[in-house]
C-alpha positions as CSV (number, residue, x, y, z in Angstrom):
1,M,159.5,36.4,79.4
2,G,162.2,36.0,82.2
3,T,164.2,38.8,81.2
4,A,161.0,41.0,82.2
5,V,160.9,39.7,85.7
6,Y,164.1,37.7,86.7
7,G,166.3,40.1,84.8
8,F,164.8,43.4,85.7
9,I,164.9,41.9,89.8
10,M,168.9,41.2,88.9
11,I,169.5,45.0,88.2
12,A,166.8,47.1,90.5
13,D,168.7,47.1,93.4
14,S,172.2,48.3,91.7
15,M,169.5,50.6,89.7
16,A,168.2,52.0,92.9
17,R,171.2,52.5,94.4
18,A,173.0,54.5,91.6
19,H,169.8,56.8,91.4
20,G,169.7,57.1,95.1
21,W,166.2,55.1,95.3
22,S,165.0,53.4,98.2
23,E,165.1,49.7,98.8
24,T,161.1,50.3,98.6
25,A,161.2,52.0,95.7
26,A,163.2,49.3,94.0
27,A,161.1,46.9,95.3
28,S,158.1,48.6,93.9
29,L,159.8,48.9,90.5
30,V,160.2,44.8,90.7
31,S,156.4,44.7,91.1
32,A,155.2,47.6,88.8
33,M,154.4,45.4,86.1
34,W,151.8,43.6,87.7
35,I,149.6,46.6,88.4
36,V,148.0,46.0,84.7
37,A,147.7,42.5,85.2
38,P,143.9,42.8,85.6
39,L,143.7,43.6,82.0
40,A,144.2,40.1,81.1
41,L,140.4,40.0,81.6
42,L,140.0,41.8,78.6
43,S,142.2,40.0,76.4
44,A,139.4,37.7,75.6
45,P,138.0,39.8,72.9
46,V,141.3,41.3,71.6
47,I,142.4,38.1,71.0
48,S,139.2,37.2,68.9
49,R,139.8,40.3,66.9
50,Y,143.3,40.0,66.0
51,G,144.6,36.8,66.9
52,P,146.6,35.4,69.2
53,W,149.9,36.2,67.0
54,K,149.4,39.7,66.6
55,L,148.8,40.3,70.5
56,I,152.4,38.2,71.2
57,V,154.4,40.3,68.7
58,A,152.7,43.3,70.2
59,G,153.5,41.9,73.5
60,L,157.2,41.3,72.5
61,L,157.7,45.0,71.4
62,L,155.8,46.5,74.2
63,L,158.3,44.6,76.5
64,S,161.6,45.2,74.5
65,L,161.0,48.8,73.6
66,G,160.3,48.9,78.1
67,F,163.4,47.2,78.5
68,S,165.5,49.2,76.2
69,G,164.3,52.1,77.8
70,L,165.8,51.5,81.1
71,A,169.1,52.4,79.6
72,V,168.1,56.1,79.5
73,A,165.6,56.3,82.0
74,S,166.9,58.3,85.1
75,E,163.7,59.6,87.0
76,F,161.8,57.2,89.3
77,W,158.6,58.0,87.4
78,Q,160.0,57.2,83.9
79,V,161.3,53.7,85.6
80,Y,158.0,52.6,86.8
81,A,156.2,54.1,83.8
82,L,158.5,51.3,81.7
83,R,157.8,48.7,84.0
84,V,154.1,49.2,83.3
85,L,154.5,49.4,79.8
86,M,156.7,45.9,80.3
87,G,153.2,44.3,82.2
88,L,151.1,45.5,79.2
89,G,153.8,43.6,77.1
90,K,153.6,40.4,79.5
91,V,149.8,40.4,79.6
92,A,149.5,40.3,76.1
93,I,151.7,37.6,75.6
94,M,150.9,35.5,78.6
95,T,147.0,35.4,77.7
96,S,147.9,34.6,74.3
97,I,150.1,31.7,74.1
98,P,147.8,29.3,75.9
99,I,145.6,29.8,72.8
100,V,148.2,29.0,70.5
101,V,149.5,25.8,72.3
102,A,146.2,24.9,72.5
103,Q,145.9,24.8,69.4
104,W,148.8,22.4,68.7
105,F,146.9,19.9,71.1
106,D,143.3,19.3,69.5
107,R,142.9,15.8,71.6
108,R,144.9,16.7,74.9
109,F,143.9,20.4,76.1
110,G,144.7,19.8,79.4
111,T,147.9,18.5,78.4
112,A,148.3,21.6,76.5
113,I,147.3,24.1,79.5
114,A,149.8,22.0,81.6
115,I,152.7,22.7,79.7
116,V,152.0,26.4,79.0
117,W,151.5,27.0,83.2
118,A,155.1,24.7,84.1
119,G,156.8,26.9,81.6
120,R,155.8,30.2,82.9
121,S,157.8,33.0,84.3
């Protein structure tokens, strides 16, 4: 998960300079993946229907596709769209992980959630 956030932060500046984009544009690319964060509110019915593991796998595929696409994207809008796609993947994963971890802790649910949140990126 750190690759989607921290890894991109490491390459955003040099990518923007290589394409002649402003620092503001580079910063907007870093935060573009959070534009879909409100979709987390809709994750409960999706998780109920398909289960958390399917959502985790789908999220990993979206993240991988988005990050791989950065290698060939050259226009600002393409990179922005890929970052939004990566955001969808991150929402899918990060809303499902607490459910999986909580299932491992049948007596200490609070401990499970604390572990999940302590390891988030």
